[in-house]
C-alpha positions as CSV (number, residue, x, y, z in Angstrom):
1,M,9.2,19.3,-19.0
2,Q,11.8,19.1,-16.1
3,Q,11.0,16.4,-13.4
4,R,10.5,17.9,-10.0
5,K,13.1,16.5,-7.5
6,N,12.0,14.2,-4.8
7,F,13.6,15.5,-1.8
8,M,13.1,13.5,1.3
9,L,14.6,12.4,4.5
10,R,15.6,8.7,4.6
11,D,13.3,8.0,7.4
12,T,10.4,9.3,5.2
13,H,11.6,7.1,2.2
14,Q,11.4,4.0,4.4
15,K,7.9,4.9,5.6
16,L,6.8,5.5,1.7
17,V,8.5,2.1,0.8
18,A,6.4,0.1,3.5
19,E,3.4,2.0,2.5
20,Y,3.7,1.3,-1.2
21,E,4.4,-2.4,-0.5
22,A,1.4,-2.6,1.8
23,I,-1.0,-0.9,-0.8
24,N,0.4,-2.7,-3.6
25,T,-0.4,-5.9,-2.0
26,E,-3.9,-4.8,-1.3
27,F,-4.2,-3.6,-4.9
28,R,-3.0,-7.0,-6.4
29,V,-4.4,-9.5,-4.0
30,E,-7.1,-8.1,-1.6
31,I,-9.2,-5.6,-3.8
32,P,-9.6,-8.3,-6.7
33,K,-11.1,-10.6,-4.1
34,E,-13.5,-8.1,-3.1
35,I,-14.5,-7.2,-6.4
36,G,-15.1,-10.9,-7.1
37,H,-17.0,-11.7,-3.9
38,A,-19.3,-8.6,-4.6
39,Y,-19.9,-9.7,-8.2
40,Q,-20.8,-13.2,-6.9
41,V,-23.1,-11.7,-4.2
42,G,-25.0,-9.1,-6.2
43,G,-25.0,-10.6,-9.5
44,D,-24.8,-8.5,-12.4
45,W,-22.8,-5.1,-11.9
46,H,-25.9,-3.2,-12.4
47,D,-27.2,-1.7,-9.2
48,N,-24.6,-3.5,-7.0
49,P,-23.4,-1.1,-4.5
50,G,-20.9,-3.6,-3.2
51,Y,-19.1,-3.9,-6.6
52,D,-19.7,-0.3,-7.0
53,A,-17.6,0.4,-3.6
54,A,-14.8,-2.2,-4.4
55,M,-14.4,-0.7,-7.9
56,E,-14.1,2.8,-6.2
57,K,-11.4,1.4,-3.8
58,Q,-9.6,0.0,-6.7
59,R,-9.5,3.5,-8.2
60,N,-8.4,5.3,-5.1
61,T,-6.0,2.8,-4.4
62,A,-4.3,2.6,-8.0
63,S,-4.2,6.6,-7.6
64,R,-2.2,6.5,-4.2
65,L,-0.1,3.8,-5.9
66,A,0.8,6.2,-8.8
67,D,1.8,9.1,-6.5
68,L,4.0,6.8,-4.3
69,T,5.5,5.5,-7.5
70,E,6.6,8.8,-8.6
71,L,7.6,10.0,-5.0
72,L,9.9,6.9,-5.0
73,R,11.1,7.1,-8.6
74,S,14.3,9.0,-7.9
75,P,14.6,10.2,-4.2
76,V,17.1,12.9,-3.2
77,F,18.2,12.3,0.7
78,I,18.2,15.8,2.1
79,E,20.9,14.4,4.5
80,T,23.2,13.8,1.7
81,L,23.1,17.3,0.4
82,Q,25.7,20.0,0.9
83,I,24.0,22.7,3.0
84,S,25.7,26.0,4.2
85,G,23.1,27.1,6.5
86,D,23.8,30.8,5.6
87,E,20.7,31.5,3.2
88,V,17.5,29.9,2.7
89,R,17.3,26.4,1.1
90,I,16.2,23.1,1.6
91,G,17.5,21.5,5.0
92,V,17.6,24.7,6.9
93,N,15.5,25.8,9.9
94,V,14.3,29.6,9.3
95,T,13.0,31.9,11.8
96,L,10.7,34.4,10.1
97,S,9.1,37.8,11.7
98,Y,5.7,38.6,10.2
99,S,4.3,42.2,11.0
100,S,1.0,40.9,11.6
101,N,1.6,37.5,13.3
102,G,5.0,37.5,15.3
103,E,7.8,35.0,14.9
104,V,7.6,31.6,13.6
105,S,9.9,28.9,12.6
106,Y,10.0,26.4,10.0
107,D,12.1,23.6,9.0
108,I,12.2,23.5,5.1
109,L,12.2,19.9,3.8
110,G,10.8,18.1,0.8
111,P,7.0,17.6,0.1
112,A,6.7,14.1,1.6
113,D,8.1,15.5,5.0
114,A,5.8,18.6,4.9
115,R,3.7,19.0,8.1
116,Y,2.9,22.6,8.6
117,R,1.2,22.5,11.9
118,E,4.4,20.7,13.3
119,G,6.7,23.5,11.7
120,V,7.8,21.6,8.5
121,M,7.6,23.5,5.2
122,S,7.8,22.3,1.8
123,C,10.7,23.4,-0.2
124,F,8.1,23.8,-3.1
125,S,5.5,25.9,-1.3
126,P,4.8,29.3,-2.5
127,L,6.4,30.9,0.7
128,A,9.3,28.7,0.8
129,Q,10.0,29.6,-2.9
130,Q,9.8,33.1,-2.4
131,L,12.1,33.1,0.6
132,M,14.9,31.0,-1.4
133,G,18.4,32.4,-1.6
134,H,17.7,35.1,1.0
135,K,19.7,35.5,4.2
136,S,19.3,36.4,7.9
137,G,18.6,40.1,8.4
138,E,16.9,40.3,4.9
139,E,13.4,41.6,4.5
140,V,11.1,39.9,1.8
141,L,8.0,41.2,0.3
142,C,5.9,38.0,-0.3
143,K,2.7,37.2,-1.6
144,L,0.4,35.3,0.9
145,P,-3.1,34.3,0.5
146,K,-4.2,37.4,2.6
147,G,-2.2,39.8,0.5
148,K,1.4,41.0,0.1
149,E,3.4,41.2,3.5
150,K,7.2,42.1,4.4
151,I,8.5,39.1,6.4
152,R,11.8,39.3,7.9
153,I,14.2,36.5,8.2
154,I,15.5,36.5,11.7
155,K,17.6,33.5,11.7
156,V,18.7,30.6,9.3
157,E,20.7,27.5,10.5
158,K,21.3,24.3,8.9
159,I,19.4,21.4,10.5
160,N,21.4,18.7,12.2
161,F,20.2,15.5,10.6
């Protein structure tokens, strides 16, 4: 199985590292104290809601740590990629024209940077994957949640980082 590349901006990487460090401290120091306190206060682990809550917090925190570990394992910084800007790829801004929805622009970045409401699409999203490699002026028949739709690529330009 091929490992998916962890494309991200350097700024995003720094934020993820800071989050990892904070959550790791919580997981290693604070949560064990909460579990111990809940056990002391509530006695046996049977019917001890404080203990149950602390254990649930530990499971959720462990899950987020695993996610962050995977994201940080081998980052590929988008700013360092050779991007021509003549076709849809990671590191470009693309302006699309939907027959039903008018024009919309998206920056195509890594999953850790994706914020659809702010116009930033993950390069691994189904729409981005369908648009990859296409150029300005092309129409692409895309499969969307509401069905297939022709989307015209109005403009593709490299993002200046």
